[in-house]
SEROTOR-363315 format. One record per residue (C-alpha): residue number from 1; residue in three letters; x, y, z. Coordinates in nm, 2 decimals, padded with zeros to 4 digits, m for minus. Layout:
N
NUM/ALA/X/Y/Z
...
This chain:
59
1/UNK/m00.95/m00.35/00.69
2/UNK/m00.99/m00.31/01.07
3/UNK/m00.73/m00.52/01.26
4/UNK/m00.85/m00.74/01.55
5/UNK/m00.88/m00.54/01.88
6/UNK/m00.96/m00.21/01.71
7/UNK/m01.28/m00.01/01.71
8/UNK/m01.46/00.09/01.40
9/UNK/m01.74/00.34/01.34
10/UNK/m01.93/00.51/01.06
11/UNK/m02.16/00.80/01.00
12/UNK/m02.35/00.96/00.72
13/UNK/m02.15/01.22/00.52
14/UNK/m02.25/01.58/00.57
15/UNK/m02.56/01.65/00.37
16/UNK/m02.64/01.28/00.33
17/UNK/m02.97/01.12/00.41
18/UNK/m02.87/00.75/00.44
19/UNK/m02.58/00.51/00.42
20/UNK/m02.52/00.16/00.31
21/UNK/m02.27/m00.02/00.53
22/UNK/m02.14/m00.38/00.53
23/UNK/m01.90/m00.57/00.73
24/UNK/m01.74/m00.91/00.65
25/UNK/m01.59/m01.10/00.94
26/UNK/m01.34/m01.38/00.89
27/UNK/m01.34/m01.64/01.03
28/UNK/m01.71/m01.64/01.13
29/UNK/m01.89/m01.38/01.35
30/UNK/m01.97/m01.50/01.71
31/UNK/m02.20/m01.29/01.93
32/UNK/m01.99/m01.40/02.23
33/UNK/m01.70/m01.20/02.08
34/UNK/m01.91/m00.89/02.01
35/UNK/m01.85/m00.58/02.22
36/UNK/m02.04/m00.26/02.17
37/UNK/m01.84/00.05/02.26
38/UNK/m01.91/00.21/02.59
39/UNK/m01.91/00.59/02.56
40/UNK/m01.80/00.66/02.92
41/UNK/m01.52/00.41/02.91
42/UNK/m01.38/00.53/02.58
43/UNK/m01.40/00.89/02.68
44/UNK/m01.22/00.83/03.01
45/UNK/m00.94/00.64/02.82
46/UNK/m00.92/00.89/02.53
47/UNK/m01.04/01.23/02.66
48/UNK/m00.88/01.42/02.38
49/UNK/m01.13/01.25/02.14
50/UNK/m01.44/01.30/02.36
51/UNK/m01.63/01.50/02.10
52/UNK/m01.57/01.24/01.83
53/UNK/m01.66/00.95/02.07
54/UNK/m01.98/01.13/02.16
55/UNK/m02.07/01.16/01.79
56/UNK/m02.00/00.79/01.71
57/UNK/m02.14/00.61/02.01
58/UNK/m02.49/00.55/02.15
59/UNK/m02.60/00.64/02.51
């Protein structure tokens, strides 16, 4: 379970070729509430995790 206001991310395990991922949102999902992580913003806020942020975010 990911609490409200927290980021979540996923990646394929080492040696893996694919992943199946699902996400259930309750109450309903609203695109107006969706926010895609911004690599530069997260890296500036959490520089100690820059490598991990780079692996788990898109340019």
